[in-house]
C-alpha positions in Angstrom: -30.0 -15.7 4.9 -28.4 -12.3 4.3 -30.0 -9.2 5.8 -30.9 -6.3 3.6 -29.8 -3.7 6.1 -26.7 -3.4 8.3 -27.2 -3.6 12.0 -26.3 -0.7 14.2 -22.9 -2.2 15.3 -22.2 -3.3 11.7 -22.9 0.2 10.4 -20.8 1.9 13.1 -17.9 -0.5 12.4 -18.1 0.0 8.6 -18.5 3.8 8.7 -15.7 4.0 11.3 -13.4 2.1 8.9 -14.3 4.3 5.9 -14.0 7.6 7.7 -10.7 6.7 9.4 -9.2 5.3 6.2 -10.1 8.5 4.3 -8.8 10.8 7.0 -5.5 9.0 7.3 -5.1 8.5 3.5 -5.6 12.3 3.0 -3.2 13.2 5.7 -0.5 10.9 4.4 -1.1 12.2 0.8 -0.8 15.8 2.0 2.4 14.9 3.9 4.2 13.5 0.9 2.8 16.1 -1.6 5.7 18.5 -1.0 8.0 15.6 -2.3 6.2 15.8 -5.6 5.0 12.2 -5.4 1.5 10.8 -5.6 0.2 8.0 -3.4 0.2 5.7 -6.4 3.8 6.6 -7.2 4.7 6.2 -3.6 3.1 2.8 -3.4 5.2 1.6 -6.3 8.4 3.1 -4.9 7.7 1.5 -1.5 7.2 -1.9 -3.1 10.6 -1.5 -4.9 12.2 -0.3 -1.7 11.0 -3.4 0.1 12.2 -5.6 -2.8 15.8 -4.3 -2.3 18.5 -3.6 -4.8 17.5 -6.4 -7.2 14.1 -4.8 -7.7 11.0 -6.6 -8.7 9.7 -8.1 -12.0 7.5 -5.5 -13.7 4.5 -8.0 -14.0 4.7 -8.7 -10.2 5.0 -5.0 -9.4 2.0 -4.2 -11.6 -0.1 -7.0 -9.8 1.0 -5.9 -6.3 0.3 -2.3 -7.0 -3.4 -3.2 -7.8 -3.5 -1.1 -10.9 -4.6 -1.9 -14.4 -1.7 -2.8 -16.7 -2.1 0.3 -18.8 -2.2 2.6 -15.7 0.8 0.9 -14.2 2.8 1.2 -17.5 2.1 5.0 -17.6 3.0 5.3 -13.9 6.3 3.4 -14.5 7.1 5.5 -17.5 6.6 8.7 -15.4 8.8 7.3 -12.6 11.5 6.3 -15.1 11.3 9.7 -16.9 11.9 11.4 -13.5 14.9 9.2 -12.9 13.4 7.4 -9.9 13.4 3.9 -11.4 15.0 2.1 -14.2 14.0 -1.0 -16.1 16.5 -3.8 -16.5 16.3 -7.2 -18.3 15.3 -9.9 -15.9 18.4 -11.6 -14.5 16.6 -14.9 -14.2 15.2 -15.4 -17.8 16.3 -12.4 -19.8 12.8 -12.1 -21.3 11.0 -9.9 -18.8 12.0 -6.7 -17.1 12.7 -5.8 -13.5 12.2 -2.3 -12.1 14.8 -1.1 -9.7 15.1 2.1 -7.7 17.8 4.5 -8.8 19.9 6.5 -6.3 17.4 9.4 -6.6 14.5 7.0 -6.2 16.0 5.6 -3.0 16.7 9.1 -1.7 13.1 10.2 -2.4 11.7 7.0 -0.8 13.7 7.5 2.4 12.2 11.0 2.7 8.7 9.7 1.9 9.1 6.9 4.4 10.2 9.3 7.2 7.2 11.5 6.5 4.7 8.7 6.3 6.0 6.9 9.4 5.8 10.2 11.4 2.2 10.8 10.1 1.2 7.2 10.9 2.5 7.5 14.4 0.6 10.8 15.0 -2.6 9.7 13.3 -2.8 6.0 14.1 -0.2 4.2 16.2 0.1 6.7 19.1 -3.6 6.4 19.7 -3.6 2.6 20.0 -1.9 0.2 22.5 -0.3 -3.1 21.6 -3.6 -5.0 22.3 -5.5 -2.8 19.8 -2.7 -3.3 17.2 -2.7 -7.1 17.6 -6.5 -7.1 17.3 -6.3 -5.0 14.1 -3.6 -7.2 12.7 -5.7 -10.3 13.3 -8.7 -8.6 11.7 -6.8 -7.7 8.6 -5.4 -11.3 8.3 -8.9 -12.7 8.7 -10.3 -10.4 6.0 -7.5 -11.5 3.6 -9.1 -13.5 0.8 -6.2 -15.9 1.0 -6.8 -16.5 4.7 -7.7 -20.2 5.1 -10.1 -19.9 8.0 -13.8 -19.5 7.4 -15.5 -16.6 9.2 -17.6 -17.6 12.2 -21.3 -18.1 11.4 -23.6 -15.5 13.0 -25.6 -17.4 15.7 -28.5 -14.9 15.6 
């Protein structure tokens, strides 16, 4: 039976996550602001950077960016208008479109990655040892909805 209230440890864990997420998000956002790129734009550019020179199908990019299709289309239009991405016919079927980073998009992404990685080291990684990081990685994997293990039942 679910409890109506969080226990003290549950509350501390949840509040700690929320406060830490907000603090780190805002710091990273402030760090990339001088590059004239929003966090949403950075997220899409980073996905395309990880995809490599062949880019990513627009529908997959939209889904991975966790945005509504309309919001994603407007964001992609802005990035294309700024010369950071370009749309190309899908090489596999010719019906859909892929987004790929332009030279300017790759240059901006390299700057944003350097800034973000430096900020993450200062705000997050430098404060944790490998054991902490392994523990967090295991937690995030366990909380993934596609994770196949069931959470342990509370024995209380």
